[in-house]
C-alpha positions in Angstrom: -1.6 -17.5 29.5 0.3 -14.2 29.8 -0.7 -11.4 32.1 -1.0 -7.8 31.0 2.4 -6.2 31.0 4.4 -9.4 30.9 7.4 -9.1 28.5 6.6 -11.4 25.6 9.3 -10.4 23.1 12.7 -8.8 23.4 15.1 -8.1 20.5 18.5 -6.7 21.3 21.1 -5.5 18.7 19.6 -7.7 16.0 21.6 -7.7 12.7 20.9 -9.1 9.2 22.8 -9.0 5.9 21.8 -10.1 2.4 25.0 -10.5 0.6 26.8 -7.2 0.8 23.6 -5.3 1.7 23.0 -4.5 5.4 19.3 -4.8 6.2 19.5 -4.6 10.0 22.5 -3.0 11.7 21.4 -3.2 15.3 17.7 -3.3 16.0 16.0 -3.5 19.4 12.4 -4.0 20.2 10.5 -4.9 23.5 6.8 -5.9 23.3 4.5 -6.8 26.2 1.2 -8.6 26.7 -1.9 -6.5 26.2 -0.1 -4.0 23.9 -0.5 -2.7 20.4 2.9 -1.8 19.2 3.5 0.1 15.9 6.6 -0.4 13.9 7.4 2.6 11.8 10.0 3.7 9.3 10.6 4.6 5.7 10.6 1.9 3.0 13.9 0.2 3.3 14.3 0.9 7.1 14.2 -2.8 7.9 10.6 -3.2 9.2 9.7 -6.1 6.9 13.0 -7.8 7.6 12.3 -7.7 11.3 8.8 -9.2 10.8 10.2 -11.9 8.5 12.8 -12.9 11.1 10.1 -13.2 13.7 7.9 -15.2 11.2 10.8 -17.6 10.6 11.4 -16.6 7.0 14.9 -15.3 7.7 17.6 -16.1 10.2 19.2 -13.2 12.0 23.0 -12.9 11.8 23.7 -11.3 15.2 22.1 -10.1 18.4 19.6 -11.7 20.8 15.9 -12.6 20.5 14.0 -14.0 23.4 10.3 -15.0 23.7 9.0 -15.1 27.3 12.6 -15.3 28.6 13.5 -18.2 26.4 15.8 -18.1 23.3 13.9 -17.7 20.0 14.2 -20.6 17.6 14.7 -18.9 14.2 14.6 -19.8 10.6 11.5 -22.0 10.5 7.9 -20.6 10.0 6.5 -23.7 11.8 8.9 -23.1 14.7 7.6 -19.5 14.9 4.0 -20.7 14.9 4.9 -23.3 17.6 6.4 -20.4 19.7 3.2 -18.4 19.6 3.9 -16.0 16.7 1.4 -15.5 13.8 1.6 -13.3 10.8 -1.4 -11.5 9.2 -0.4 -10.2 5.7 -1.9 -7.3 3.8 -3.4 -9.8 1.3 -4.7 -12.9 3.1 -4.2 -16.4 1.6 -7.4 -18.3 2.4 -8.6 -21.3 0.5 -11.6 -19.6 -1.1 -13.6 -22.7 -1.9 -13.5 -23.9 1.7 -15.7 -22.7 4.6 -14.5 -20.3 7.2 -14.3 -23.1 9.8 -12.2 -25.2 7.4 -9.9 -22.3 6.8 -9.5 -21.7 10.5 -8.6 -25.3 11.3 -7.1 -26.4 8.0 -4.7 -29.3 8.6 -5.7 -29.3 12.3 -9.4 -30.2 12.3 -10.9 -31.5 15.5 -11.8 -35.2 15.3 -14.3 -37.6 16.8 -12.5 -40.9 16.5 -11.0 -41.0 13.1 -13.6 -38.7 11.5 -13.4 -34.9 11.4 -15.9 -33.4 13.8 -17.3 -30.5 11.6 -19.8 -29.4 14.3 -17.0 -28.9 16.8 -14.9 -27.1 14.2 -17.8 -24.7 13.4 -18.5 -24.2 17.1 -14.9 -23.3 17.9 -14.6 -21.0 14.9 -17.8 -19.3 15.9 -16.5 -18.8 19.4 -13.3 -17.3 18.0 -15.2 -14.9 15.8 -17.2 -13.7 18.8 -14.1 -13.2 20.9 -12.8 -11.0 18.1 -16.1 -9.0 18.2 -17.3 -9.9 14.6 -20.3 -11.8 13.3 -19.2 -14.3 10.7 -20.9 -17.6 9.7 -18.3 -20.4 10.1 -20.3 -22.5 7.5 -20.1 -19.9 4.7 -17.6 -20.2 1.9 -14.5 -17.9 2.0 -15.0 -16.8 -1.6 -16.6 -13.4 -1.7 -15.4 -12.2 1.7 -14.0 -8.7 1.9 -10.3 -8.3 2.5 -11.1 -7.1 6.0 -13.2 -10.2 6.8 -10.5 -12.5 5.4 -8.0 -10.9 7.8 -10.4 -11.6 10.6 -10.4 -15.3 9.6 -6.6 -15.3 9.5 -6.5 -13.8 13.0 -9.0 -16.4 14.2 -6.7 -19.1 12.8 -3.8 -17.6 14.7 -5.7 -17.6 17.9 -6.7 -21.3 17.3 -3.0 -22.0 17.3 -2.5 -20.2 20.7 -0.6 -17.3 19.2 0.4 -14.7 21.8 2.1 -12.3 19.3 0.2 -11.2 16.2 2.3 -9.6 13.4 0.4 -7.4 10.9 2.2 -6.0 7.8 0.2 -3.0 6.4 -3.1 -4.5 7.5 -5.2 -1.5 6.5 -3.6 -0.6 3.1 -6.4 -2.1 1.0 -9.3 -1.3 3.4 -12.1 1.3 3.3 -12.6 3.6 6.3 -15.4 1.5 7.8 -13.3 -1.7 7.4 -10.3 0.0 9.0 -12.5 0.9 12.1 -13.7 -2.7 12.3 -10.1 -4.1 12.2 -9.2 -1.6 14.9 -12.0 -3.0 17.0 -10.5 -6.5 16.5 -7.1 -5.3 17.5 -8.5 -3.7 20.7 -10.2 -7.0 21.5 -6.8 -8.8 21.0 -5.2 -6.3 23.4 -8.0 -6.9 25.9 -7.2 -10.6 25.7 -3.6 -9.8 26.7 -2.3 -10.6 23.2 0.5 -8.5 21.7 0.0 -6.9 18.3 2.9 -5.6 16.3 1.9 -3.8 13.2 3.5 -1.9 10.3 1.7 1.0 8.8 2.4 4.1 6.8 -0.9 5.7 7.9 0.2 7.7 10.8 -3.3 8.9 11.8 -4.3 5.3 12.4 -1.0 4.6 14.3 -1.8 7.4 16.8 -5.4 6.3 17.0 -4.7 2.7 18.0 -1.2 2.2 19.3 0.1 2.0 22.9 3.8 2.1 21.9 5.7 3.2 18.8 9.1 2.0 17.6 10.7 4.0 14.8 13.4 2.5 12.6 15.8 4.2 10.1 18.5 2.7 8.0 18.2 -0.7 9.6 18.5 0.5 13.2 16.0 1.5 16.0 15.9 5.2 16.4 13.4 5.4 19.3 10.9 3.3 21.3 8.3 5.3 23.2 4.8 5.2 24.6 2.3 7.0 22.4 1.8 9.7 25.0 5.5 10.5 24.9 5.6 11.6 21.3 3.7 13.4 18.5 3.3 13.3 14.8 6.0 15.8 13.9 8.6 14.0 16.2 7.8 10.7 14.6 8.1 12.0 11.1 11.5 13.7 11.9 12.7 10.4 13.5 11.6 8.4 10.4 13.3 10.6 7.8 16.1 12.1 9.8 15.0 15.7 9.1 12.2 18.1 9.5 9.6 17.3 6.8 8.1 20.7 6.1 7.2 20.1 2.4 5.1 16.9 2.2 3.1 18.5 -0.5 5.6 20.6 -2.5 3.0 22.1 -4.9 4.1 25.1 -6.9 2.2 27.3 -9.4 2.9 26.5 -13.0 1.7 28.2 -16.2 -1.5 26.5 -17.4 -1.5 25.8 -21.2 -3.6 24.2 -23.8 -6.1 21.4 -23.2 -4.4 18.0 -23.5 -7.1 15.6 -22.3 -10.8 16.1 -23.1 -13.3 13.6 -21.7 -16.9 14.1 -22.8 -19.9 12.2 -21.5 -17.9 9.1 -20.8 -20.1 6.2 -19.7 -19.5 2.6 -18.7 -22.8 1.4 -17.4 -21.2 -0.8 -14.8 -19.0 1.8 -13.2 -19.5 5.4 -14.2 -21.9 7.7 -16.2 -21.7 11.0 -18.1 -18.3 12.0 -16.9 -16.8 15.1 -18.6 -13.7 17.1 -17.7 -10.5 18.5 -19.2 -6.8 18.5 -18.1 -4.4 21.1 -19.4 -0.7 21.4 -19.8 1.0 22.2 -16.5 -2.2 21.3 -14.5 -2.8 18.6 -11.9 -6.4 17.5 -11.8 -7.5 15.0 -9.1 -10.3 12.5 -9.2 -11.5 12.2 -5.6 -14.2 10.1 -4.0 -14.8 7.0 -2.0 -13.6 3.6 -2.9 -15.9 2.2 -5.6 -16.9 5.6 -7.0 -15.5 4.8 -10.4 -12.3 6.8 -10.4 -9.8 4.0 -11.3 -12.2 2.7 -14.0 -12.3 6.1 -15.7 -8.5 6.1 -15.8 -8.4 2.5 -17.2 -11.0 3.5 -19.9 -9.0 6.6 -20.9 -5.9 4.5 -21.3 -7.8 1.8 -23.2 -7.4 -1.1 -20.7 -11.2 -1.1 -20.3 -13.8 -0.2 -22.8 -16.7 2.3 -22.4 -20.2 2.4 -23.8 -20.7 6.0 -24.7 -18.8 9.3 -24.9 -15.4 10.3 -26.3 -11.8 10.9 -25.3 -9.6 13.4 -27.1 -5.8 14.0 -26.8 -4.5 17.3 -28.0 -7.9 17.8 -29.7 -7.7 14.5 -31.7 -10.1 11.5 -31.0 -8.4 8.7 -29.1 -9.1 5.1 -30.3 -11.0 3.3 -27.5 -10.0 0.0 -25.9 -6.4 0.3 -27.1 -3.5 0.9 -24.7 -1.2 0.8 -27.7 -3.1 3.8 -29.3 -2.9 5.6 -25.9 0.9 5.1 -25.7 1.3 6.2 -29.3 -0.2 9.6 -28.4 2.0 9.9 -25.3 -0.3 8.8 -22.5 1.3 7.1 -19.5 -0.6 5.3 -16.7 1.0 4.5 -13.3 -1.5 1.9 -12.0 -3.0 1.5 -8.6 -1.4 -1.9 -8.0 2.3 -1.6 -8.8 3.1 -5.2 -8.1 0.3 -6.8 -10.2 -0.2 -4.2 -12.9 2.9 -2.0 -13.0 6.0 -4.1 -12.8 7.5 -7.5 -13.8 8.6 -8.5 -10.3 11.1 -11.1 -11.4 12.7 -8.9 -14.0 15.6 -6.5 -13.4 15.3 -2.9 -12.5 16.8 -2.0 -15.9 14.3 -4.0 -17.9 11.4 -2.6 -15.9 12.5 1.0 -16.5 13.3 0.4 -20.2 10.4 -1.8 -21.4 8.2 1.1 -22.6 11.2 2.8 -24.4 12.4 -0.1 -26.5 11.9 1.8 -29.7 14.7 4.1 -28.7 16.9 1.3 -27.3 16.9 -1.2 -30.2 19.2 -1.6 -33.1 18.5 -4.2 -35.8 15.8 -5.7 -33.7 18.0 -6.2 -30.6 18.2 -4.3 -27.4 21.2 -2.0 -27.1 22.2 -2.9 -23.5 24.6 0.1 -23.3 21.7 2.5 -24.0 19.5 0.5 -21.5 22.1 0.9 -18.8 22.5 4.6 -19.5 18.7 5.1 -19.4 18.5 3.2 -16.0 21.3 5.3 -14.6 19.7 8.5 -15.8 16.4 7.7 -13.9 18.2 6.3 -10.9 19.8 9.7 -10.6 16.6 11.7 -11.4 14.4 9.8 -8.9 17.0 8.6 -6.3 16.1 4.9 -6.8 18.0 2.7 -4.5 19.2 -0.7 -5.7 22.4 -2.7 -5.5 22.6 -3.7 -9.2 20.6 -2.8 -12.3 19.9 -6.4 -13.0 18.5 -7.1 -9.5 14.9 -8.3 -9.6 12.6 -5.4 -8.8 11.0 -7.7 -6.2 14.1 -7.0 -4.0 13.4 -3.3 -3.8 11.4 -1.6 -1.1 7.9 -0.5 -1.8 9.0 3.2 -2.3 11.7 2.2 -4.8 9.3 0.0 -6.6 6.9 2.9 -7.0 9.8 5.1 -8.2 10.7 2.4 -10.8 7.1 2.5 -12.2 7.3 6.3 -12.4 10.7 6.1 -14.1 9.3 3.6 -16.7 6.6 6.0 -17.7 8.4 9.3 -17.3 11.1 7.9 -19.6 8.5 8.0 -22.4 8.2 11.8 -22.0 4.4 11.6 -21.9 2.0 14.5 -22.7 -0.5 13.1 -20.2 0.6 11.4 -17.0 -2.2 9.4 -15.2 -1.2 8.4 -11.6 -3.6 6.1 -9.7 -2.9 6.1 -5.9 0.7 7.2 -6.4 1.7 7.0 -2.8 -0.2 4.0 -1.5 1.8 1.8 0.8 5.0 4.0 0.8 6.5 5.9 3.7 6.1 9.6 4.5 9.6 10.6 3.2 9.2 8.8 -0.1 5.7 10.3 -0.4 7.2 13.8 -0.4 9.6 12.7 -3.2 6.8 11.3 -5.3 4.8 14.5 -4.8 7.8 16.5 -5.9 8.1 14.3 -9.1 4.5 14.9 -9.9 4.8 18.6 -9.4 8.0 18.6 -11.6 6.1 16.8 -14.4 3.4 19.5 -14.3 6.2 22.1 -14.3 7.6 20.6 -17.5 4.2 21.2 -19.2 2.8 17.7 -18.8 -0.9 17.3 -18.0 -1.4 15.2 -14.8 -4.5 13.3 -13.8 -4.2 12.0 -10.3 -6.4 9.6 -8.4 -6.1 9.4 -4.7 -8.0 8.2 -1.7 -5.8 10.3 0.6 -7.6 13.6 1.1 -4.6 15.6 2.3 -2.8 14.5 -0.9 -5.7 15.6 -3.1 -5.9 19.0 -1.3 -2.2 19.5 -1.2 -1.4 18.7 -4.9 -4.4 19.4 -7.1 -5.2 22.6 -9.1 -8.7 21.3 -9.6 -10.6 18.5 -7.9 -13.4 16.4 -9.6 -15.4 14.6 -7.0 -17.1 11.3 -7.9 -19.9 9.6 -6.1 -21.3 6.2 -7.0 -20.1 6.5 -10.6 -21.3 10.1 -11.1 -19.4 13.3 -11.3 -21.0 15.4 -8.6 -18.9 18.6 -8.4 -15.7 20.3 -9.5 -13.8 22.4 -7.0 -11.0 24.8 -7.7 -7.9 24.8 -5.4 -9.3 27.8 -3.5 -12.8 26.2 -3.1 -11.4 22.8 -2.0 -11.6 22.1 1.7 -11.8 18.8 3.5 -15.4 19.4 4.4 -16.5 20.2 0.9 -14.8 17.2 -0.7 -16.1 14.8 2.0 -19.6 16.3 1.7 -19.6 15.9 -2.1 -18.2 12.3 -1.9 -20.7 11.2 0.7 -23.9 13.2 -0.1 -23.4 14.5 -3.6 -23.6 18.1 -2.4 -20.9 20.7 -2.6 -21.2 21.9 1.0 -22.4 20.6 4.4 
């Protein structure tokens, strides 16, 4: 067992190419026992490539990697596990119909003779959960567990395999505030047990709250590696983007025009009740509130993905047919969904096809796609949004998270919508790309589009919205102007239903 401060992992001048694309051009990283080490950088900086090399998914092309002073055996996930490295992904992959104990020891169950010793498996799983500081019943089925608890089970599985280095890729992206705090407690307990935790996150407030060391990457290389006490937020942001980032929320004042969207007494008994608001040309209206307050469900009902029980939706003063995305698109509504991978993109299709798919009516001739027009459209939006890819036909799955988000935006902005609905537009993307996405949203409003934005990030809501509608438990509790909106007022409304504290 490693002692606190022992050097567990050292990467020196590590390189990796994918064809002609350089993913890592000389990366270094040192991680010690009893340490939480944050790995930061913009999308495309090489963070995920580094984690995948350590996880055994990729083989590095150059440089040195040592584990506890011995050469790292690369290119095999099982070899990485055998060397004490475990990966906890943002979305765990448990067997939902098995018990927690079965998931922890799947394929490695303790035995009594030739039979599986389930009592021993449950006892060991219970001990692991207690070491992590959580109360979970090893006999319960995994189905129905929160994402946070599923991650705890994955961590327990890693510890059962004697992992000394735990890799976490965006572990808090899908968690609520209380779940984030619980996961941080688990991470602190791992640190106390002299494990090393390497985690990737775009939530810099969490990074500064939990980390001991920070390594910043840019363009496939290490920019800096420092103790948390030796740096600050502005320095880290500058290192990540290569410049001072003074306009994270580039909101400008635009002329406010006629009403585009009218929602009146909209009700879906399962999610929200009696919601009424308007959005005008040139205006950004934000739906704020805690996770589960009904914000995304309202957007889905407006667009016609979900139905609603009562109320009405009008676009440009005309009733909108309910439960019909086709009708919504016909009246120039665009929806950038919360989950870009599952709901916004065809991950195996090319960048060009993803961008053009909602604009086929302009790209077809005699029922066939005009590929010349499709290429021109893709090039236009590549230029407009600075989307980075090697070739138009590359599967969008190869793009970084930020470029995937820009591709979804390009797909819908290419339709020239009157109403743009963006649900969590910057979730899981880096700080530099966030500023670009905010600029695009502000530009859309400047062009006279009505924008309805849903965000769980309060600084984003306060920085971008002209008006804020706060939801709580499916009810619209208050509406705040830009001048009225403060962090305290929004939090108070979202948590207590009252406008002030």
